[in-house]
NUDREN-108066 format. One record per residue (C-alpha): residue in three letters; residue number from 1; x, y, z. Coordinates in steps of 0.2 Angstrom, whole numbers, plus 5000, padded with zeros to 4 digits. Layout:
# residues N
+-----+-----+------+-------+------+
:   r :   k : east : north :   up :
+-----+-----+------+-------+------+
: ALA : NUM :    X :     Y :    Z :
...
+-----+-----+------+-------+------+
END
This chain:
# residues 206
+-----+-----+------+-------+------+
:   r :   k : east : north :   up :
+-----+-----+------+-------+------+
: MET :   1 : 4171 :  5160 : 4715 :
: SER :   2 : 4168 :  5178 : 4722 :
: ALA :   3 : 4179 :  5173 : 4739 :
: TYR :   4 : 4194 :  5165 : 4726 :
: VAL :   5 : 4196 :  5182 : 4717 :
: SER :   6 : 4192 :  5191 : 4733 :
: THR :   7 : 4209 :  5180 : 4741 :
: LYS :   8 : 4218 :  5180 : 4726 :
: LYS :   9 : 4217 :  5200 : 4725 :
: GLN :  10 : 4223 :  5200 : 4740 :
: MET :  11 : 4237 :  5188 : 4741 :
: SER :  12 : 4242 :  5199 : 4723 :
: MET :  13 : 4243 :  5213 : 4733 :
: GLN :  14 : 4252 :  5207 : 4750 :
: THR :  15 : 4262 :  5204 : 4736 :
: ILE :  16 : 4266 :  5218 : 4728 :
: ALA :  17 : 4265 :  5226 : 4745 :
: LYS :  18 : 4282 :  5216 : 4748 :
: ILE :  19 : 4290 :  5219 : 4735 :
: SER :  20 : 4286 :  5238 : 4737 :
: MET :  21 : 4295 :  5236 : 4754 :
: LEU :  22 : 4310 :  5224 : 4753 :
: GLY :  23 : 4313 :  5237 : 4732 :
: ALA :  24 : 4316 :  5254 : 4745 :
: LEU :  25 : 4323 :  5243 : 4759 :
: ALA :  26 : 4338 :  5237 : 4744 :
: CYS :  27 : 4337 :  5256 : 4739 :
: VAL :  28 : 4342 :  5263 : 4756 :
: LEU :  29 : 4355 :  5251 : 4758 :
: MET :  30 : 4362 :  5256 : 4737 :
: MET :  31 : 4366 :  5272 : 4749 :
: PHE :  32 : 4379 :  5264 : 4758 :
: GLU :  33 : 4396 :  5262 : 4748 :
: ILE :  34 : 4412 :  5253 : 4753 :
: PRO :  35 : 4428 :  5256 : 4741 :
: LEU :  36 : 4439 :  5240 : 4741 :
: PRO :  37 : 4455 :  5244 : 4738 :
: ILE :  38 : 4458 :  5231 : 4723 :
: ALA :  39 : 4449 :  5242 : 4710 :
: PRO :  40 : 4446 :  5260 : 4708 :
: PRO :  41 : 4437 :  5271 : 4720 :
: PHE :  42 : 4419 :  5273 : 4710 :
: TYR :  43 : 4422 :  5255 : 4710 :
: LYS :  44 : 4410 :  5252 : 4728 :
: ILE :  45 : 4400 :  5238 : 4737 :
: ASP :  46 : 4385 :  5240 : 4743 :
: PHE :  47 : 4373 :  5226 : 4753 :
: SER :  48 : 4356 :  5229 : 4743 :
: GLU :  49 : 4356 :  5212 : 4735 :
: VAL :  50 : 4355 :  5204 : 4751 :
: VAL :  51 : 4336 :  5211 : 4753 :
: VAL :  52 : 4333 :  5207 : 4732 :
: LEU :  53 : 4338 :  5188 : 4735 :
: ILE :  54 : 4330 :  5185 : 4750 :
: GLY :  55 : 4314 :  5194 : 4742 :
: GLY :  56 : 4318 :  5180 : 4725 :
: PHE :  57 : 4321 :  5167 : 4736 :
: ALA :  58 : 4303 :  5172 : 4748 :
: MET :  59 : 4292 :  5175 : 4734 :
: GLY :  60 : 4302 :  5169 : 4717 :
: PRO :  61 : 4313 :  5173 : 4703 :
: TRP :  62 : 4300 :  5187 : 4696 :
: ALA :  63 : 4299 :  5195 : 4711 :
: ALA :  64 : 4319 :  5197 : 4712 :
: VAL :  65 : 4317 :  5204 : 4695 :
: ALA :  66 : 4304 :  5217 : 4700 :
: ILE :  67 : 4312 :  5222 : 4717 :
: GLU :  68 : 4328 :  5224 : 4710 :
: GLY :  69 : 4320 :  5237 : 4695 :
: LEU :  70 : 4313 :  5246 : 4712 :
: LYS :  71 : 4329 :  5248 : 4719 :
: VAL :  72 : 4336 :  5252 : 4703 :
: VAL :  73 : 4323 :  5264 : 4698 :
: LEU :  74 : 4319 :  5274 : 4716 :
: ASN :  75 : 4339 :  5275 : 4716 :
: LEU :  76 : 4340 :  5288 : 4699 :
: LEU :  77 : 4324 :  5298 : 4706 :
: LEU :  78 : 4334 :  5300 : 4721 :
: ASN :  79 : 4350 :  5303 : 4717 :
: GLY :  80 : 4349 :  5306 : 4699 :
: THR :  81 : 4362 :  5299 : 4686 :
: ILE :  82 : 4378 :  5304 : 4678 :
: THR :  83 : 4377 :  5296 : 4665 :
: MET :  84 : 4358 :  5298 : 4657 :
: GLY :  85 : 4355 :  5277 : 4666 :
: VAL :  86 : 4366 :  5268 : 4656 :
: GLY :  87 : 4376 :  5266 : 4672 :
: GLU :  88 : 4361 :  5260 : 4680 :
: PHE :  89 : 4353 :  5249 : 4669 :
: ALA :  90 : 4369 :  5241 : 4667 :
: ASN :  91 : 4370 :  5240 : 4686 :
: PHE :  92 : 4350 :  5234 : 4684 :
: LEU :  93 : 4357 :  5221 : 4674 :
: ILE :  94 : 4374 :  5216 : 4686 :
: GLY :  95 : 4363 :  5212 : 4700 :
: CYS :  96 : 4350 :  5203 : 4692 :
: ALA :  97 : 4363 :  5188 : 4685 :
: LEU :  98 : 4367 :  5187 : 4702 :
: VAL :  99 : 4347 :  5185 : 4709 :
: VAL : 100 : 4339 :  5176 : 4694 :
: PRO : 101 : 4351 :  5161 : 4693 :
: ALA : 102 : 4349 :  5158 : 4710 :
: THR : 103 : 4333 :  5162 : 4716 :
: VAL : 104 : 4327 :  5151 : 4698 :
: PHE : 105 : 4339 :  5136 : 4707 :
: TYR : 106 : 4330 :  5137 : 4722 :
: GLN : 107 : 4313 :  5136 : 4716 :
: HIS : 108 : 4317 :  5119 : 4712 :
: GLU : 109 : 4320 :  5111 : 4730 :
: LYS : 110 : 4320 :  5123 : 4742 :
: THR : 111 : 4334 :  5115 : 4753 :
: LYS : 112 : 4351 :  5124 : 4759 :
: LYS : 113 : 4362 :  5112 : 4748 :
: ASN : 114 : 4350 :  5121 : 4733 :
: ALA : 115 : 4354 :  5140 : 4742 :
: LEU : 116 : 4372 :  5137 : 4740 :
: ILE : 117 : 4373 :  5132 : 4726 :
: GLY : 118 : 4361 :  5145 : 4717 :
: LEU : 119 : 4372 :  5160 : 4727 :
: ILE : 120 : 4386 :  5150 : 4719 :
: MET : 121 : 4379 :  5148 : 4699 :
: GLY : 122 : 4376 :  5166 : 4705 :
: THR : 123 : 4391 :  5173 : 4708 :
: ILE : 124 : 4400 :  5166 : 4693 :
: ILE : 125 : 4388 :  5171 : 4680 :
: MET : 126 : 4387 :  5191 : 4690 :
: THR : 127 : 4404 :  5190 : 4688 :
: LEU : 128 : 4404 :  5185 : 4669 :
: VAL : 129 : 4392 :  5197 : 4665 :
: GLY : 130 : 4396 :  5209 : 4676 :
: ALA : 131 : 4418 :  5209 : 4665 :
: LEU : 132 : 4407 :  5209 : 4649 :
: VAL : 133 : 4397 :  5225 : 4653 :
: ASN : 134 : 4408 :  5235 : 4662 :
: TYR : 135 : 4417 :  5231 : 4647 :
: PHE : 136 : 4408 :  5239 : 4633 :
: ILE : 137 : 4395 :  5248 : 4641 :
: LEU : 138 : 4398 :  5253 : 4660 :
: VAL : 139 : 4414 :  5261 : 4661 :
: PRO : 140 : 4415 :  5267 : 4640 :
: ALA : 141 : 4400 :  5276 : 4645 :
: TYR : 142 : 4408 :  5282 : 4662 :
: ALA : 143 : 4422 :  5290 : 4654 :
: TYR : 144 : 4409 :  5296 : 4639 :
: PHE : 145 : 4398 :  5307 : 4651 :
: MET : 146 : 4413 :  5313 : 4664 :
: SER : 147 : 4424 :  5320 : 4652 :
: PRO : 148 : 4436 :  5329 : 4652 :
: ALA : 149 : 4437 :  5329 : 4669 :
: ILE : 150 : 4438 :  5308 : 4667 :
: THR : 151 : 4445 :  5299 : 4653 :
: MET : 152 : 4444 :  5282 : 4649 :
: GLU : 153 : 4465 :  5283 : 4651 :
: ILE : 154 : 4462 :  5292 : 4668 :
: ILE : 155 : 4451 :  5280 : 4673 :
: ILE : 156 : 4464 :  5263 : 4667 :
: GLY : 157 : 4480 :  5276 : 4678 :
: MET : 158 : 4466 :  5272 : 4693 :
: GLY : 159 : 4468 :  5253 : 4688 :
: ALA : 160 : 4486 :  5254 : 4685 :
: ALA : 161 : 4490 :  5264 : 4701 :
: ILE : 162 : 4486 :  5247 : 4708 :
: PHE : 163 : 4490 :  5237 : 4697 :
: PRO : 164 : 4504 :  5244 : 4688 :
: ASN : 165 : 4506 :  5228 : 4672 :
: ILE : 166 : 4487 :  5235 : 4671 :
: HIS : 167 : 4488 :  5246 : 4650 :
: GLY : 168 : 4471 :  5242 : 4643 :
: LEU : 169 : 4451 :  5241 : 4648 :
: LEU : 170 : 4454 :  5224 : 4648 :
: GLY : 171 : 4466 :  5224 : 4660 :
: LEU : 172 : 4456 :  5235 : 4672 :
: VAL : 173 : 4440 :  5221 : 4672 :
: LEU : 174 : 4451 :  5206 : 4674 :
: LEU : 175 : 4464 :  5211 : 4686 :
: CYS : 176 : 4448 :  5226 : 4698 :
: VAL : 177 : 4429 :  5221 : 4691 :
: VAL : 178 : 4433 :  5203 : 4692 :
: PRO : 179 : 4440 :  5201 : 4708 :
: PHE : 180 : 4425 :  5217 : 4714 :
: ASN : 181 : 4411 :  5206 : 4708 :
: ILE : 182 : 4420 :  5190 : 4716 :
: ILE : 183 : 4421 :  5197 : 4732 :
: LYS : 184 : 4403 :  5207 : 4731 :
: GLY : 185 : 4394 :  5188 : 4726 :
: VAL : 186 : 4405 :  5178 : 4740 :
: LEU : 187 : 4399 :  5191 : 4755 :
: VAL : 188 : 4380 :  5197 : 4746 :
: SER : 189 : 4378 :  5177 : 4747 :
: SER : 190 : 4384 :  5172 : 4764 :
: ILE : 191 : 4373 :  5186 : 4771 :
: VAL : 192 : 4362 :  5176 : 4762 :
: PHE : 193 : 4366 :  5159 : 4766 :
: VAL : 194 : 4365 :  5164 : 4787 :
: SER : 195 : 4350 :  5175 : 4789 :
: TYR : 196 : 4338 :  5167 : 4778 :
: LYS : 197 : 4328 :  5153 : 4785 :
: LYS : 198 : 4327 :  5169 : 4800 :
: VAL : 199 : 4321 :  5180 : 4788 :
: ALA : 200 : 4308 :  5168 : 4775 :
: PRO : 201 : 4295 :  5169 : 4792 :
: LEU : 202 : 4291 :  5188 : 4790 :
: LEU : 203 : 4288 :  5190 : 4773 :
: LYS : 204 : 4275 :  5170 : 4772 :
: ARG : 205 : 4267 :  5178 : 4783 :
: SER : 206 : 4249 :  5184 : 4778 :
+-----+-----+------+-------+------+
END
């Protein structure tokens, strides 16, 4: 019995160590951001979710949520916040919208087909959640906390400079945010799909 408890405790410590390592790595990747010409400059793609997804595929959806949360907290501690944590919370929600559906579906049967379907599902759900979060939380919070330097009108104007038929927040979300998240989901999913099987053995070692 004591050997079983000791083994279980050791496994738990190993899992915590892996989550901590992956959370730190995701935080580092989060700092390397790439702007896209289809969205205002403050929308930037990072590839931190690649690490979160790989960890989730290897250890389950709860681990993916833990890695995602740790990544956001570490970034908050290192870089601070301009939105009183609202932007970071929104980032966490959008990230979870991608990684949780993908890892949950993959855990049912760990095949390439399920990985692909899970990643597609995650991308679709992230796009939908991202649109809602940006419309109701993220953009209003950004405009509120950055005012008067950046107002809602200025943000919408940034979108209109790219797509002249944007006249309000809804247009900005539909024409900039939705395509942005689709592109991010496709890029992140592609990297995970081709690399997971090569990286997974490293995470499964005791």
